[in-house]
C-alpha positions as CSV (number, residue, x, y, z in Angstrom):
1,M,-7.1,23.8,-34.1
2,L,-10.0,21.4,-34.9
3,R,-8.1,17.7,-35.3
4,L,-10.5,15.7,-37.7
5,E,-9.3,12.3,-36.5
6,P,-10.9,8.8,-37.3
7,T,-13.2,7.8,-34.9
8,S,-14.5,4.6,-34.3
9,R,-18.0,3.9,-34.1
10,D,-17.6,0.5,-32.2
11,P,-19.9,-0.4,-28.9
12,F,-17.5,-0.5,-26.2
13,W,-18.4,-1.8,-22.3
14,L,-18.6,1.0,-19.1
15,D,-18.5,-0.9,-15.4
16,L,-21.2,1.0,-13.6
17,L,-21.2,-0.8,-10.4
18,P,-19.7,-3.9,-9.1
19,G,-20.5,-7.2,-11.4
20,V,-22.9,-4.3,-13.5
21,R,-21.7,-3.4,-16.8
22,V,-23.2,-1.6,-20.0
23,Q,-22.2,-1.9,-23.7
24,V,-22.7,1.6,-25.3
25,R,-22.1,3.1,-28.4
26,P,-20.6,6.6,-29.2
27,V,-23.0,9.8,-28.6
28,S,-23.5,10.7,-32.3
29,V,-24.3,14.2,-33.2
30,A,-28.3,12.1,-33.8
31,A,-28.3,11.0,-29.8
32,M,-26.7,14.8,-28.9
33,L,-29.4,16.6,-30.4
34,L,-32.4,14.6,-29.1
35,A,-30.7,14.6,-25.8
36,R,-31.1,18.3,-26.0
37,A,-34.0,18.8,-27.2
38,A,-35.3,16.6,-24.3
39,A,-33.9,18.9,-22.0
40,A,-35.3,21.9,-23.7
41,E,-38.9,20.5,-23.9
42,I,-38.7,20.3,-19.7
43,L,-37.4,23.5,-19.5
44,K,-40.3,24.6,-21.9
45,E,-42.8,23.0,-19.7
46,K,-41.4,23.5,-16.3
47,G,-40.6,27.1,-17.1
48,E,-39.5,28.7,-14.1
49,A,-39.6,25.9,-11.8
50,P,-37.0,25.6,-9.0
51,D,-36.1,21.9,-10.2
52,A,-36.5,22.7,-14.2
53,T,-32.4,22.6,-14.3
54,I,-32.5,19.3,-12.6
55,T,-35.5,17.6,-14.1
56,A,-33.7,18.9,-17.7
57,G,-30.4,17.4,-16.8
58,E,-31.8,14.1,-15.6
59,A,-33.9,14.1,-19.1
60,F,-30.5,14.8,-21.0
61,T,-28.8,11.7,-19.7
62,R,-32.0,9.5,-19.9
63,A,-32.2,10.4,-23.6
64,L,-28.4,9.9,-24.1
65,A,-28.5,6.6,-21.4
66,R,-31.3,4.9,-24.0
67,S,-29.7,5.9,-27.5
68,G,-26.8,4.4,-26.5
69,I,-26.6,1.1,-24.5
70,V,-26.7,-1.4,-26.5
71,G,-26.2,-4.1,-24.2
72,W,-25.3,-5.3,-20.6
73,E,-24.5,-7.9,-18.7
74,G,-25.0,-8.3,-14.2
75,I,-28.8,-7.0,-15.1
76,G,-31.9,-8.9,-14.5
77,D,-35.5,-9.0,-13.8
78,A,-37.4,-9.9,-10.1
79,E,-36.6,-13.1,-10.5
80,G,-33.1,-12.8,-10.8
81,Q,-33.0,-13.9,-14.7
82,P,-31.2,-11.8,-17.2
83,V,-33.0,-9.0,-19.6
84,E,-32.3,-6.9,-22.5
85,P,-32.2,-3.4,-22.6
86,T,-35.3,-1.9,-24.0
87,P,-36.1,2.0,-23.0
88,E,-38.3,1.0,-20.4
89,R,-35.5,-1.1,-18.5
90,I,-33.3,1.4,-19.1
91,D,-35.2,4.0,-17.2
92,Q,-35.4,1.2,-14.3
93,L,-31.6,0.7,-14.5
94,L,-31.5,4.7,-14.0
95,E,-33.8,4.8,-11.2
96,H,-30.7,3.3,-9.3
97,W,-29.2,6.7,-8.0
98,P,-25.5,4.5,-8.5
99,A,-26.0,3.3,-11.7
100,F,-27.7,7.0,-12.9
101,D,-24.4,9.0,-11.7
102,A,-22.0,6.7,-13.4
103,I,-23.7,6.5,-16.5
104,D,-23.8,10.4,-16.6
105,R,-19.9,10.6,-15.2
106,L,-18.6,7.7,-17.6
107,Y,-20.9,7.9,-20.5
108,V,-23.0,11.9,-21.0
109,G,-19.9,13.4,-19.0
110,P,-17.2,12.6,-21.4
111,A,-19.7,13.3,-24.4
112,I,-20.4,16.9,-23.0
113,A,-16.8,17.4,-22.9
114,Q,-16.0,16.7,-26.5
115,D,-18.8,18.8,-27.5
116,A,-16.7,21.2,-25.9
117,E,-13.5,21.0,-27.0
118,K,-14.8,21.3,-30.8
119,N,-16.4,24.4,-30.1
120,A,-13.7,25.8,-28.2
């Protein structure tokens, strides 16, 4: 049975790394559809290339992170000055493997699991 429960649309914090946390909004239907489209575009471009699914998965995570991250703490520029999240800076953050892995595990993974539960 699909239980229709009230859901919060309020942003929440995720601890990514020691001293680094991000504030994210809950994954919306629109964000999930955009992420799926980003992954599909990669698969269309790469076809049967060996890295196609890996690159598509990366595009999916990046799209959800870009649409979801609304704030952060413990992230700064090259001089150590705090900076606000922008799509370009979020991409820079995601180039740091431990941060990418944490966002994928703590933000994307639960959204996918929740999506799968709704379709069961």
